[in-house]
VOBA-1610 file (N, C-alpha, C; in pm, whole numbers, padded with zeros to 5 digits, always signed):
BEGIN
Met+06263-03490-09516Met+06386-03419-09534Met+06506-03456-09460Asn+06607-03430-09497Asn+06711-03482-09473Asn+06760-03429-09310Thr+06815-03521-09207Thr+06767-03458-09070Thr+06913-03365-09051Ser+07022-03404-09097Ser+07142-03331-09093Ser+07117-03185-09143Ala+07055-03175-09235Ala+07026-03043-09331Ala+06904-02969-09257Phe+06802-03036-09178Phe+06739-02982-09125Phe+06777-02904-08975Trp+06858-03003-08904Trp+06921-02939-08790Trp+07017-02819-08813His+07091-02826-08965His+07191-02728-08992His+07099-02584-09047Phe+06962-02604-09090Phe+06926-02507-09109Phe+06837-02422-08973Leu+06844-02505-08888Leu+06767-02442-08742Leu+06872-02374-08677Thr+06989-02432-08666Thr+07101-02355-08630Thr+07121-02210-08675Leu+07108-02232-08815Leu+07104-02093-08865Leu+06981-01986-08866Gln+06868-02046-08827Gln+06775-01993-08783Gln+06774-01908-08658Leu+06833-01982-08558Leu+06861-01949-08426Leu+06942-01831-08418Phe+07035-01865-08500Phe+07153-01761-08484Phe+07102-01630-08562Lys+07009-01637-08663Lys+06965-01533-08738Lys+06870-01439-08643Glu+06766-01523-08560Glu+06682-01419-08485Glu+06714-01442-08324Arg+06861-01417-08309Arg+06929-01435-08142Arg+06872-01310-08104Ser+06842-01198-08147Ser+06823-01088-08057Ser+06654-01114-08035Lys+06575-01138-08087Lys+06422-01170-08057Lys+06431-01278-07993His+06510-01371-07994His+06525-01512-07878His+06569-01441-07770Leu+06677-01369-07766Leu+06732-01336-07629Leu+06637-01243-07540Ser+06560-01160-07606Ser+06459-01082-07536Ser+06348-01151-07482Val+06293-01268-07537Val+06189-01360-07486Val+06265-01435-07365Ile+06373-01482-07385Ile+06457-01546-07288Ile+06466-01478-07163Val+06536-01353-07158Val+06546-01256-07040Val+06391-01231-06982Ile+06287-01210-07045Ile+06149-01200-06985Ile+06107-01335-06939Ser+06127-01439-06977Ser+06103-01585-06935Ser+06190-01610-06802Val+06314-01558-06811Val+06379-01618-06701Val+06317-01529-06578Met+06314-01402-06572Met+06279-01335-06473Met+06137-01397-06434Ile+06040-01423-06516Ile+05905-01475-06456Ile+05933-01615-06384Leu+06023-01692-06433Leu+06049-01847-06380Leu+06133-01826-06236Phe+06222-01717-06256Phe+06300-01677-06145Phe+06225-01673-06007Leu+06103-01569-06040Leu+06017-01523-05924Leu+05941-01631-05866Leu+05887-01715-05976Leu+05820-01818-05897Leu+05908-01953-05852Ser+05998-01991-05925Ser+06113-02084-05871Ser+06163-02057-05731Ser+06188-01921-05687Ser+06253-01863-05582Ser+06143-01895-05468Ala+06009-01851-05496Ala+05888-01872-05382Ala+05901-01998-05365Leu+05885-02110-05472Leu+05863-02235-05424Leu+06005-02312-05383Phe+06103-02266-05388Phe+06232-02302-05318Phe+06205-02268-05174Ile+06186-02137-05160Ile+06171-02117-05025Ile+06075-02194-04932Ser+05954-02215-05000Ser+05824-02258-04928Ser+05853-02394-04891Ser+05924-02482-04998Ser+05943-02638-04996Ser+06068-02653-04877Ser+06159-02537-04869Ser+06253-02565-04803Ser+06203-02545-04640Ile+06135-02426-04609Ile+06077-02415-04479Ile+05996-02517-04467Arg+05906-02562-04529Arg+05798-02675-04502Arg+05898-02795-04448Phe+05973-02833-04538Phe+06074-02945-04489Phe+06118-02941-04370Ser+06203-02825-04353Ser+06248-02809-04192Ser+06163-02814-04099Leu+06045-02770-04136Leu+05923-02771-03995Leu+05886-02893-03983Glu+05864-02965-04091Glu+05816-03087-04092Glu+05918-03179-04031Gln+06040-03165-04048Gln+06154-03237-03953Gln+06152-03230-03799Thr+06143-03082-03762Thr+06120-03023-03655Thr+06001-03085-03581Leu+05870-03085-03652Leu+05779-03127-03579Leu+05764-03300-03570His+05868-03355-03659His+05848-03508-03645His+05923-03557-03494Val+06027-03486-03444Val+06090-03514-03340Val+06003-03422-03168Gln+05909-03347-03212Gln+05834-03312-03096Gln+05741-03384-03060Pro+05713-03373-02900Pro+05604-03461-02855Pro+05473-03468-02938Asp+05382-03543-02907Asp+05270-03588-02986Asp+05144-03502-02949Phe+05161-03458-02818Phe+05061-03379-02757Phe+05115-03270-02675Val+05048-03153-02669Val+05052-03049-02584Val+04915-03019-02526Val+04926-03030-02375Val+04799-02964-02303Val+04801-02852-02233Asn+04716-02743-02218Asn+04736-02626-02152Asn+04621-02590-02093Arg+04612-02503-01994Arg+04481-02435-01939Arg+04444-02318-02018Thr+04307-02299-02044Thr+04248-02202-02141Thr+04135-02164-02043Gln+04107-02018-02029Gln+03998-01974-01952Gln+03974-01852-02034Gly+03834-01847-02088Gly+03798-01721-02164Gly+03869-01682-02270Gly+03908-01792-02336Gly+03987-01774-02478Gly+04163-01726-02446Thr+04210-01736-02303Thr+04305-01699-02310Thr+04377-01800-02213Thr+04522-01825-02258Thr+04578-01933-02228Thr+04636-01887-02063Val+04636-01995-01938Val+04673-01923-01814Val+04737-02037-01776Pro+04838-02006-01677Pro+04911-02119-01618Pro+04859-02232-01588Thr+04926-02339-01615Thr+04891-02494-01597Thr+04928-02566-01476Pro+04833-02596-01381Pro+04887-02671-01275Pro+04958-02782-01291Asn+05076-02816-01229Asn+05192-02921-01243Asn+05114-03057-01222Ser+05013-03060-01126Ser+04968-03187-01097Ser+04906-03248-01198Trp+04889-03177-01321Trp+04781-03236-01439Trp+04850-03342-01504Gly+04991-03341-01482Gly+05092-03440-01553Gly+05080-03550-01496Asp+05061-03584-01351Asp+05049-03694-01259Asp+04909-03755-01305Glu+04831-03674-01356Glu+04666-03727-01412Glu+04686-03779-01539Leu+04787-03690-01625Leu+04800-03762-01761Leu+04860-03899-01716Leu+04977-03910-01648Leu+05037-04065-01609Leu+04971-04174-01612Asp+04828-04132-01522Asp+04738-04256-01506Asp+04649-04296-01599Ile+04682-04264-01740Ile+04580-04283-01852Ile+04692-04391-01922His+04634-04519-01939His+04701-04596-02004His+04716-04574-02163Gly+04861-04578-02198Gly+04884-04547-02354Gly+04970-04420-02361Ile+04981-04348-02254Ile+05054-04216-02239Ile+05179-04240-02172Ser+05299-04183-02267Ser+05434-04186-02188Ser+05516-04059-02213Lys+05608-04062-02125Lys+05691-03923-02151Lys+05618-03807-02134Val+05556-03788-02004Val+05502-03649-01993Val+05570-03552-01917Thr+05601-03433-01963Thr+05691-03331-01931Thr+05623-03208-01937Pro+05632-03151-01824Pro+05600-03024-01814Pro+05680-02909-01852Arg+05623-02794-01917Arg+05722-02677-01968Arg+05655-02547-01914Val+05789-02488-01898Val+05743-02322-01874Val+05832-02258-01976His+05738-02152-02048His+05779-02096-02178His+05717-01951-02163Gly+05774-01871-02224Gly+05692-01729-02242Gly+05812-01653-02294Arg+05722-01523-02326Arg+05814-01396-02441Arg+05874-01320-02323Tyr+05976-01256-02346Tyr+06060-01182-02237Tyr+06083-01038-02318Phe+05997-00952-02331Phe+06026-00816-02390Phe+06173-00736-02338Phe+06207-00715-02440Phe+06343-00627-02447Phe+06285-00469-02459Glu+06247-00399-02389Glu+06170-00298-02423Glu+06247-00172-02509Ala+06349-00177-02486Ala+06439-00078-02567Ala+06380-00059-02687Asn+06379-00168-02762Asn+06363-00182-02906Asn+06203-00263-02962Lys+06146-00293-02850Lys+06014-00366-02863Lys+06058-00503-02918Arg+06170-00563-02906Arg+06238-00696-02929Arg+06179-00791-02810Ser+06171-00930-02846Ser+06135-01034-02742Ser+06230-01126-02741Phe+06248-01207-02656Phe+06300-01327-02650Phe+06212-01443-02604Leu+06250-01565-02646Leu+06151-01673-02627Leu+06223-01768-02498Ile+06170-01761-02387Ile+06264-01824-02300Ile+06192-01956-02250Ile+06265-02057-02279Ile+06249-02178-02266Ile+06293-02265-02139Gly+06195-02313-02050Gly+06242-02368-01904Gly+06258-02521-01935Val+06375-02580-01874Val+06375-02725-01898Val+06435-02757-01770Asp+06364-02880-01738Asp+06400-02976-01665Asp+06551-03076-01679Phe+06643-03039-01663Phe+06764-03097-01694Phe+06786-03226-01653Phe+06721-03290-01547Phe+06758-03399-01491Phe+06619-03519-01523Glu+06548-03455-01601Glu+06421-03553-01661Glu+06449-03571-01815Glu+06406-03692-01864Glu+06399-03726-01978Glu+06312-03626-02062Gln+06352-03568-02197Gln+06281-03470-02281Gln+06221-03527-02355Ser+06091-03511-02361Ser+06009-03562-02492Ser+06055-03524-02631His+06142-03390-02619His+06156-03353-02738His+06311-03387-02801Lys+06315-03475-02894Lys+06412-03528-02941Lys+06578-03449-02954Asn+06516-03324-03011Asn+06629-03249-03035Asn+06689-03190-02923Leu+06596-03127-02818Leu+06638-03087-02727Leu+06704-03197-02636Gln+06683-03306-02619Gln+06759-03415-02572Gln+06881-03403-02599Lys+06905-03425-02751Lys+07027-03451-02764Lys+07120-03325-02720Leu+07069-03188-02739Leu+07153-03111-02712Leu+07163-03092-02561Leu+07103-03129-02478Leu+07118-03167-02352Leu+07228-03252-02314Asp+07226-03368-02416Asp+07327-03463-02365Asp+07464-03398-02399Glu+07450-03314-02500Glu+07604-03233-02520Glu+07643-03155-02424Thr+07585-03107-02334Thr+07590-03010-02235Thr+07647-03043-02096Asp+07752-02967-02067Asp+07820-03027-01934Asp+07718-02958-01833Ile+07640-03039-01753Ile+07542-03009-01684Ile+07611-02953-01543Lys+07708-03009-01471Lys+07803-02970-01391Lys+07811-02818-01390Ala+07894-02798-01491Ala+07902-02643-01520Ala+07789-02565-01567Phe+07726-02614-01595Phe+07568-02511-01636Phe+07531-02480-01528Phe+07502-02579-01425Phe+07431-02552-01305Phe+07542-02458-01186Asn+07645-02436-01240Asn+07753-02355-01127Asn+07709-02227-01150Gly+07577-02166-01114Gly+07547-02051-01126Gly+07416-02043-01242Asn+07360-01927-01258Asn+07275-01908-01341Asn+07347-01859-01506His+07304-02004-01572His+07314-02004-01719His+07226-02010-01815Met+07237-02010-01926Met+07150-02035-02026Met+07238-02031-02157Leu+07116-02102-02253Leu+07186-02156-02364Leu+07117-02047-02472Val+07163-01998-02562Val+07100-01878-02647Val+07099-01904-02802Gly+06991-01869-02888Gly+07024-01865-03035Gly+07112-01764-03091Glu+07142-01807-03186Glu+07245-01692-03264Glu+07168-01558-03255Gly+07041-01535-03287Gly+06983-01421-03322Gly+06991-01341-03173Val+06985-01402-03068Val+06988-01331-02940Val+07106-01311-02905Lys+07185-01407-02946Lys+07358-01348-02916Lys+07384-01209-02989Ala+07350-01221-03083Ala+07387-01105-03194Ala+07311-00978-03149Tyr+07176-00999-03095Tyr+07116-00882-03054Tyr+07159-00818-02906Leu+07227-00934-02820Leu+07273-00849-02691Leu+07400-00804-02737Asp+07489-00875-02830Asp+07618-00804-02816Asp+07610-00685-02877Thr+07508-00648-02979Thr+07507-00494-03007Thr+07441-00425-02910His+07387-00456-02805His+07329-00397-02667His+07426-00399-02547Phe+07569-00452-02601Phe+07666-00445-02472Phe+07662-00570-02362Tyr+07575-00642-02380Tyr+07565-00762-02329Tyr+07627-00887-02374Lys+07748-00873-02337Lys+07858-00971-02414Lys+07809-01111-02360Asp+07876-01134-02221Asp+07848-01257-02138Asp+07718-01286-02063Ser+07640-01193-02016Ser+07541-01222-01934Ser+07417-01106-01972Tyr+07303-01135-01913Tyr+07167-01021-01934Tyr+07107-01063-01789Asn+07082-00911-01751Asn+06995-00902-01653Asn+06843-00896-01661Phe+06775-00989-01616Phe+06639-00988-01660Phe+06538-00924-01521Leu+06491-00840-01578Leu+06369-00780-01460Leu+06248-00877-01464Thr+06243-00935-01337Thr+06121-01043-01289Thr+06005-00958-01277Pro+05894-01028-01262Pro+05761-00942-01234Pro+05752-00863-01083Lys+05843-00928-01007Lys+05853-00886-00867Lys+05948-00765-00861Gly+06019-00719-00971Gly+06070-00599-00961Gly+06225-00641-00935Glu+06259-00734-00917Glu+06396-00806-00873Glu+06464-00821-01020Phe+06612-00795-01029Phe+06698-00848-01130Phe+06750-00969-01111Glu+06774-01043-01210Glu+06826-01177-01210Glu+06914-01169-01335Asn+07057-01191-01281Asn+07157-01195-01374Asn+07201-01351-01431Val+07192-01373-01564Val+07209-01494-01617Val+07329-01473-01708His+07421-01586-01711His+07531-01592-01799His+07474-01652-01931Ile+07551-01626-02032Ile+07515-01703-02165Ile+07648-01810-02173Phe+07582-01928-02143Phe+07660-02063-02146Phe+07736-02118-02313Lys+07623-02119-02408Lys+07656-02170-02533Lys+07554-02097-02608Val+07593-02099-02738Val+07517-02040-02843Val+07459-02185-02914Leu+07325-02189-02947Leu+07275-02302-02980Leu+07315-02304-03144Pro+07309-02465-03200Pro+07386-02461-03369Pro+07283-02365-03426Ser+07364-02345-03548Ser+07303-02218-03654Ser+07217-02334-03733Gln+07216-02451-03734Gln+07135-02525-03806Gln+06990-02535-03751Thr+06971-02497-03630Thr+06835-02477-03574Thr+06761-02339-03561Asn+06842-02241-03663Asn+06787-02096-03653Asn+06648-02105-03684Leu+06577-02178-03763Leu+06456-02145-03793Leu+06360-02140-03663Ile+06410-02216-03566Ile+06334-02250-03443Ile+06387-02184-03323Thr+06516-02191-03327Thr+06588-02106-03200Thr+06647-02002-03198Asn+06614-01943-03325Asn+06713-01818-03343Asn+06672-01687-03244Asp+06546-01677-03177Asp+06520-01592-03043Asp+06482-01652-02924Met+06550-01797-02920Met+06527-01871-02800Met+06642-01860-02715Met+06611-01885-02578Met+06696-01890-02462Met+06622-01985-02375Val+06758-02082-02364Val+06693-02212-02267Val+06763-02235-02154Met+06691-02244-02021Met+06759-02228-01909Met+06690-02321-01795Pro+06721-02356-01689Pro+06685-02429-01589Pro+06519-02377-01578Ile+06443-02502-01545Ile+06290-02452-01521Ile+06274-02375-01422Asp+06350-02372-01294Asp+06305-02304-01194Asp+06366-02134-01214Leu+06445-02150-01305Leu+06497-02016-01322Leu+06380-01928-01419Ala+06350-02005-01530Ala+06250-01957-01619Ala+06113-01892-01524Arg+06074-02007-01424Arg+05972-01971-01381Arg+05997-01818-01256Lys+06087-01801-01213Lys+06102-01676-01153Lys+06092-01575-01253Ile+06182-01584-01365Ile+06176-01471-01447Ile+06023-01422-01531Leu+05967-01532-01543Leu+05839-01525-01621Leu+05716-01511-01518Gly+05737-01558-01393Gly+05649-01519-01286Gly+05566-01619-01241Tyr+05605-01753-01266Tyr+05514-01872-01275Tyr+05548-01902-01105Gly+05445-01976-01037Gly+05449-02004-00870Gly+05519-02156-00910Glu+05592-02214-00806Glu+05606-02346-00791Glu+05528-02467-00861Asp+05432-02472-00858Asp+05318-02556-00895Asp+05264-02531-01018Gln+05313-02410-01069Gln+05263-02398-01226Gln+05382-02414-01337Val+05302-02444-01449Val+05347-02456-01594Val+05301-02408-01694Ser+05371-02394-01828Ser+05304-02308-01937Ser+05221-02405-01992Asp+05255-02550-02025Asp+05200-02646-02039Asp+05237-02789-02040Ile+05205-02909-02048Ile+05247-03022-02031Ile+05251-03092-02195Thr+05374-03170-02211Thr+05353-03239-02324Thr+05360-03388-02305Phe+05314-03465-02366Phe+05331-03629-02384Phe+05335-03679-02468Thr+05352-03822-02528Thr+05352-03891-02643Thr+05287-04014-02622Val+05217-04049-02710Val+05149-04171-02744Val+05198-04254-02840Pro+05249-04370-02789Pro+05355-04454-02907Pro+05263-04517-03011Asn+05127-04548-02994Asn+05039-04603-03080Asn+04977-04494-03156Pro+04993-04469-03256Pro+04905-04367-03350Pro+04743-04375-03359Asp+04726-04509-03354Asp+04572-04592-03348Asp+04498-04506-03237Glu+04577-04485-03131Glu+04518-04472-03025Glu+04497-04304-03004Trp+04528-04236-03077Trp+04568-04087-03072Trp+04412-04031-03013Tyr+04303-04033-03093Tyr+04199-03988-03093Tyr+04140-04040-02959Met+04140-04150-02911Met+04082-04206-02789Met+04157-04132-02668Ile+04287-04120-02682Ile+04331-04060-02580Ile+04315-03919-02572Ser+04325-03856-02675Ser+04262-03714-02694Ser+04153-03672-02603Asp+04048-03791-02634Asp+03900-03769-02579Asp+03921-03783-02414Lys+03990-03881-02394Lys+04028-03904-02220Lys+04063-03770-02167Val+04207-03723-02249Val+04245-03630-02179Val+04176-03479-02170Ser+04074-03480-02269Ser+03991-03348-02270Ser+03882-03374-02159Ala+03837-03476-02109Ala+03745-03511-02025Ala+03808-03498-01865Leu+03928-03443-01857Leu+03975-03468-01713Leu+03925-03300-01638His+03956-03223-01742His+03896-03097-01695His+03846-03000-01761Tyr+03740-02898-01758Tyr+03648-02853-01877Tyr+03747-02762-01927Asp+03846-02699-01862Asp+03935-02570-01920Asp+04081-02630-01996Leu+04042-02752-02008Leu+04186-02808-02062Leu+04185-02816-02213His+04297-02784-02275His+04291-02764-02401His+04410-02853-02487Val+04359-02958-02583Val+04430-03040-02627Val+04466-03013-02762Val+04617-03012-02768Val+04672-02993-02943Val+04738-03089-03009Asn+04733-03157-03081Asn+04805-03278-03116Asn+04889-03192-03230Lys+05025-03296-03297Lys+05114-03220-03394Lys+05056-03226-03530Ser+04977-03314-03529Ser+04885-03308-03684Ser+04813-03197-03700Asp+04777-03138-03577Asp+04708-03001-03606Asp+04817-02881-03651Val+04899-02902-03563Val+05022-02807-03578Val+05079-02825-03743Gln+05093-02934-03785Gln+05152-02951-03918Gln+05069-02890-04026Lys+04916-02926-04010Lys+04816-02884-04076Lys+04851-02712-04112Ser+04832-02692-04012Ser+04816-02549-03972Ser+04934-02467-04071Tyr+05077-02515-04062Tyr+05173-02493-04128Tyr+05171-02505-04259Glu+05144-02617-04303Glu+05106-02649-04443Glu+05002-02552-04494Asn+04919-02499-04434Asn+04804-02417-04477Asn+04870-02273-04518Leu+04949-02227-04417Leu+05023-02115-04407Leu+05126-02094-04542Tyr+05199-02188-04566Tyr+05325-02198-04641Tyr+05252-02233-04809Asn+05135-02307-04792Asn+05067-02343-04931Asn+04976-02224-04971Tyr+04952-02166-04864Tyr+04865-02004-04921Tyr+04996-01925-04978Lys+05089-01889-04915Lys+05187-01800-04968Lys+05255-01860-05082Gly+05275-01998-05109Gly+05345-02046-05220Gly+05219-02049-05338Gly+05089-02039-05300Gly+04985-02016-05421Gly+04959-01858-05469Phe+04998-01788-05369Phe+05005-01637-05408Phe+05119-01617-05512Phe+05230-01693-05521Phe+05317-01662-05639Phe+05276-01746-05758Leu+05219-01862-05705Leu+05173-01963-05820Leu+05066-01869-05895Ile+04970-01816-05821Ile+04871-01718-05922Ile+04916-01613-05984Leu+05013-01542-05920Leu+05123-01427-06003Leu+05181-01472-06119Phe+05224-01616-06103Phe+05282-01679-06235Phe+05200-01664-06336Leu+05071-01731-06283Leu+04982-01751-06401Leu+04932-01624-06466Met+04905-01543-06394Met+04874-01416-06454Met+04991-01355-06575Leu+05134-01376-06502Leu+05238-01316-06596Leu+05227-01408-06709Ile+05220-01517-06692Ile+05256-01644-06812Ile+05130-01604-06883Ser+05013-01610-06834Ser+04913-01559-06929Ser+04907-01416-07016Thr+04934-01337-06953Thr+04965-01190-07019Thr+05106-01214-07144Phe+05200-01293-07097Phe+05325-01300-07165Phe+05271-01397-07302Thr+05185-01491-07269Thr+05137-01583-07389Thr+05054-01513-07501Leu+04966-01414-07443Leu+04863-01327-07535Leu+04937-01238-07610Ile+05061-01179-07555Ile+05151-01089-07640Ile+05202-01179-07753Leu+05285-01293-07697Leu+05314-01387-07807Leu+05248-01436-07937Tyr+05089-01439-07863Tyr+04997-01502-07974Tyr+04970-01368-08046Gln+04940-01260-08012Gln+04923-01151-08088Gln+05038-01124-08169Arg+05165-01134-08131Arg+05265-01104-08217Arg+05294-01197-08324Tyr+05254-01342-08314Tyr+05277-01423-08415Tyr+05134-01430-08510Ser+05025-01387-08453Ser+04925-01344-08507Ser+04935-01268-08627Met+04999-01161-08597Met+05038-01050-08670Met+05174-01079-08739Val+05164-01186-08804Val+05355-01246-08852Val+05405-01128-08959Tyr+05479-01094-08931Tyr+05550-00996-09003Tyr+05586-01038-09166Ser+05571-00949-09231Ser+05565-00979-09407Ser+05696-01062-09428Ser+05794-01039-09369Ser+05937-01107-09385Ser+05907-01258-09317Glu+05850-01277-09205Glu+05842-01392-09170Glu+05723-01490-09271Arg+05645-01414-09310Arg+05526-01501-09411Arg+05593-01518-09526Arg+05667-01454-09560Arg+05737-01477-09699Arg+05866-01583-09687His+05903-01582-09556His+05997-01693-09518His+05930-01832-09523Ile+05805-01837-09442Ile+05737-01964-09439Ile+05691-02003-09595Gly+05649-01898-09660Gly+05621-01950-09805Gly+05698-01979-09891Leu+05831-01942-09872Leu+05944-01978-09930Leu+05983-02124-09880Leu+05965-02159-09780Leu+05987-02280-09755Leu+05917-02401-09784Arg+05774-02338-09791Arg+05669-02437-09866Arg+05684-02428-10023Ala+05713-02337-10071Ala+05767-02346-10215Ala+05880-02425-10276Leu+05971-02456-10167Leu+06104-02530-10181Leu+06047-02657-10151Gly+05955-02696-10122Gly+05898-02860-10083Gly+05869-02902-09959Trp+05907-02787-09862Trp+05881-02843-09691Trp+05732-02858-09684Ser+05708-02946-09624Ser+05565-02987-09573Ser+05520-02885-09475Ile+05395-02903-09457Ile+05345-02811-09334Ile+05407-02885-09196Asn+05422-03001-09194Asn+05508-03098-09054Asn+05622-03027-09069Asp+05699-03017-09173Asp+05860-02956-09159Asp+05840-02836-09117Val+05757-02768-09145Val+05780-02604-09080Val+05724-02600-08926Leu+05637-02694-08911Leu+05579-02653-08767Leu+05686-02735-08689Lys+05757-02838-08730Lys+05867-02913-08670Lys+06002-02790-08646Leu+06017-02732-08758Leu+06114-02623-08714Leu+06086-02505-08617Lys+05962-02476-08620Lys+05905-02365-08534Lys+05897-02432-08397Phe+05861-02539-08377Phe+05861-02618-08262Phe+06014-02635-08202Met+06078-02692-08269Met+06207-02676-08219Met+06269-02571-08168Glu+06247-02462-08236Glu+06294-02344-08248Glu+06264-02289-08097Thr+06126-02278-08081Thr+06048-02257-07976Thr+06127-02312-07863Phe+06100-02463-07876Phe+06112-02556-07753Phe+06287-02536-07684Leu+06378-02496-07792Leu+06496-02468-07710Leu+06487-02329-07640Val+06443-02256-07684Val+06418-02104-07627Val+06365-02135-07494Val+06264-02218-07464Val+06164-02255-07359Val+06280-02338-07251Val+06321-02429-07310Val+06434-02525-07230Val+06551-02425-07176Val+06609-02346-07240Val+06703-02240-07211Val+06653-02168-07094Ser+06541-02083-07119Ser+06500-01994-07022Ser+06458-02092-06873Tyr+06405-02195-06886Tyr+06365-02269-06794Tyr+06488-02310-06718Val+06584-02371-06790Val+06712-02395-06698Val+06784-02274-06624Ile+06804-02179-06699Ile+06866-02068-06637Ile+06789-01992-06553Gly+06642-01991-06531Gly+06571-01932-06465Gly+06580-02023-06324Leu+06551-02128-06334Leu+06593-02231-06213Leu+06726-02220-06180Phe+06812-02233-06234Phe+06967-02212-06173Phe+06958-02079-06087Ile+06928-01965-06131Ile+06947-01840-06075Ile+06884-01833-05957Ala+06738-01902-05951Ala+06677-01923-05831Ala+06731-02009-05718Tyr+06791-02107-05795Tyr+06862-02201-05686Tyr+06980-02143-05628Met+07072-02048-05676Met+07144-01988-05646Met+07118-01854-05508Tyr+06992-01805-05552Tyr+06961-01698-05485Tyr+06887-01743-05366Val+06834-01859-05351Val+06761-01916-05236Val+06878-01978-05148Phe+06935-02083-05203Phe+07040-02179-05153Phe+07153-02147-05116Val+07211-02034-05201Val+07355-01988-05158Val+07348-01838-05098Leu+07268-01757-05156Leu+07259-01626-05086Leu+07168-01619-04984Gly+07079-01707-04966Gly+06988-01681-04855Gly+06849-01609-04887Ala+06816-01594-05020Ala+06704-01542-05050Ala+06675-01399-04980Pro+06791-01307-04978Pro+06746-01163-04946Pro+06638-01113-04982Leu+06563-01024-04918Leu+06418-00968-04950Leu+06340-01065-04957Leu+06328-01148-05052Leu+06197-01240-05044Leu+06171-01344-04927Lys+06301-01346-04865Lys+06270-01423-04723Lys+06172-01365-04645Glu+06168-01232-04639Glu+06094-01175-04532Glu+05952-01220-04563Val+05915-01211-04712Val+05756-01247-04729Val+05706-01384-04664Phe+05824-01477-04636Phe+05763-01603-04570Phe+05794-01617-04446Leu+05903-01539-04385Leu+05915-01559-04230Leu+05842-01450-04149Gly+05808-01355-04236Gly+05711-01238-04175Gly+05781-01150-04107Gly+05773-01040-04038Gly+05844-00952-04006Gly+05910-01009-03847Gln+06055-01003-03871Gln+06144-01080-03770Gln+06164-01002-03670Asn+06154-01073-03566Asn+06181-01013-03428Asn+06302-00986-03394Leu+06393-01097-03440Leu+06530-01078-03462Leu+06615-01127-03565Gln+06708-01059-03618Gln+06774-01061-03733Gln+06800-01232-03741Asn+06765-01295-03851Asn+06791-01444-03852Asn+06876-01474-03957Thr+06999-01541-03949Thr+07085-01594-04059Thr+07058-01723-04107Leu+06924-01763-04100Leu+06869-01873-04152Leu+06957-01925-04293Ser+06964-02087-04298Ser+07030-02089-04422Ser+06876-02205-04468Phe+06865-02186-04608Phe+06753-02284-04638Phe+06817-02399-04663Val+06763-02523-04615Val+06775-02656-04716Val+06731-02671-04846Pro+06863-02716-04897Pro+06822-02769-05039Pro+06713-02859-05048Val+06582-02816-05118Val+06480-02910-05127Val+06424-02879-05259Leu+06415-02985-05344Leu+06369-02995-05502Leu+06261-03087-05521Asp+06125-03036-05547Asp+05991-03105-05560Asp+06010-03150-05693Phe+06032-03233-05769Phe+06044-03272-05913Phe+05883-03223-05944Ser+05775-03268-05899Ser+05641-03280-05924Ser+05606-03121-05946Val+05648-03044-05866Val+05630-02901-05889Val+05689-02843-05992Leu+05865-02893-05998Leu+05905-02810-06091Leu+05889-02860-06236Thr+05826-02980-06257Thr+05762-03017-06379Thr+05626-02949-06398Ser+05530-02930-06317Ser+05443-02860-06313Ser+05444-02724-06372Ile+05560-02665-06310Ile+05605-02555-06360Ile+05651-02525-06521Phe+05733-02617-06540Phe+05768-02626-06678Phe+05662-02657-06777Leu+05561-02725-06750Leu+05449-02732-06853Leu+05344-02631-06841Leu+05329-02546-06750Leu+05268-02443-06724Leu+05301-02316-06805Tyr+05461-02329-06817Tyr+05534-02220-06877Tyr+05518-02263-07020Ala+05567-02393-07057Ala+05635-02434-07188Ala+05476-02448-07302Leu+05383-02493-07257Leu+05264-02536-07309Leu+05181-02420-07372Pro+05172-02314-07271Pro+05102-02176-07343Pro+05216-02132-07448Phe+05334-02118-07400Phe+05428-02057-07482Phe+05441-02104-07627Ile+05464-02246-07613Ile+05459-02310-07760Ile+05325-02308-07849Ala+05205-02285-07775Ala+05101-02304-07840Ala+05077-02145-07908Ala+05122-02060-07842Ala+05100-01917-07892Ala+05196-01913-08011Val+05298-01989-08037Val+05391-01947-08134Val+05333-02058-08264Leu+05290-02168-08223Leu+05256-02267-08320Leu+05120-02244-08404Ile+05033-02177-08313Ile+04899-02185-08376Ile+04915-02060-08511Pro+04955-01957-08479Pro+04969-01840-08591Pro+05058-01907-08703Val+05176-01970-08667Val+05250-02045-08782Val+05192-02131-08859Trp+05108-02240-08783Trp+05037-02308-08871Trp+04936-02244-08954Arg+04848-02122-08929Arg+04759-02051-08996Arg+04834-02029-09118Val+04968-01992-09125Val+05030-01930-09234Val+05087-02046-09342Ser+05119-02157-09248Ser+05171-02280-09324Ser+05071-02329-09418Val+04927-02340-09380Val+04814-02389-09443Val+04771-02321-09591Thr+04833-02190-09564Thr+04785-02093-09675Thr+04884-02139-09810Asp+04789-02087-09923Asp+04901-02099-10067Asp+05030-02036-10046Pro+05132-02115-10095Pro+05307-02026-10068Pro+05268-01901-10174Lys+05230-01920-10253Lys+05215-01771-10348Lys+05166-01665-10288Glu+05040-01702-10205Glu+04970-01590-10125Glu+05057-01546-09958Ala+05106-01630-09937Ala+05229-01599-09821Ala+05334-01521-09841Met+05384-01532-09979Met+05470-01460-10005Met+05470-01324-10051Leu+05342-01299-10068Leu+05293-01156-10116Leu+05342-01044-10027
//
């Protein structure tokens, strides 16, 4: 068949069936939009967490008794330094401070500003802080969510913490943490470690946990065994375990939408197959007429394949584009809550654009192959019949 005549006929066919194709495109775009949005969010959060974990210390140790975490003796840090292969031992004081009025909480992080930090992002933040001005009174660095929440409760410049001893500690807001770190720092307050001890009720020789780094990854398991043997109630966590936990969480949530997608596309495919299995008499006559005019079975299948493929590609591109704008421009309102969970404080998180082309290709194949098969199989069954019978 003449190639130009074929494409001209295909164009006329698409125009003639535009209302039918438009309805299919609308439904397809809705299905693809839902799945693509979920996978965009999952990929973006997973990427941000991986970047965050990459710059965190390799190990965290704390004291656990009866399945409950209790304050860790600060002296354990000196014992860790005695183990060959361990570097950058940093004690940390952190905990939740609850704002009882609305059951919201702040994450208080106590930092020794005169000690090299094992958390690279935190070290960079401290390098940009005017330490002299910061220590001229009680000051803290707060996340955007904390600042917005305090502003709505008329704490514009400072907040009065109630310590476990029943005393009030007024702490001034020195600076708001960058919005790029909102995934981690949205509800965070960073303050000197001694001030954090006072607010959270820790003793002078107590910390929440101790972090350390092992520069040689091949020594991780050996070092972990040595550290675990120091005390019976010492609990060791490495960042690989934390990363696996996050991956399992977001793979589970992304998998939920993938299952939903497969259910929807299966239903959609069955409807399409049933619709084309019961080919309308006009379409049967149309196929029979093409066969009578000399079109081969391959020509008919090629026509229907190209017609269906163009619908698939248009649906896929529009669905992905809308999902991209919804997630990375609008911030995925509503759907964001499924992945971030019930938010403690309002988060103005901006998702980092991350496109996993292997996942996008898989979505396309999972969508396109059943769709095309549901159309071509019934068309083939009509094409192989006698043209006179098809036109009856």
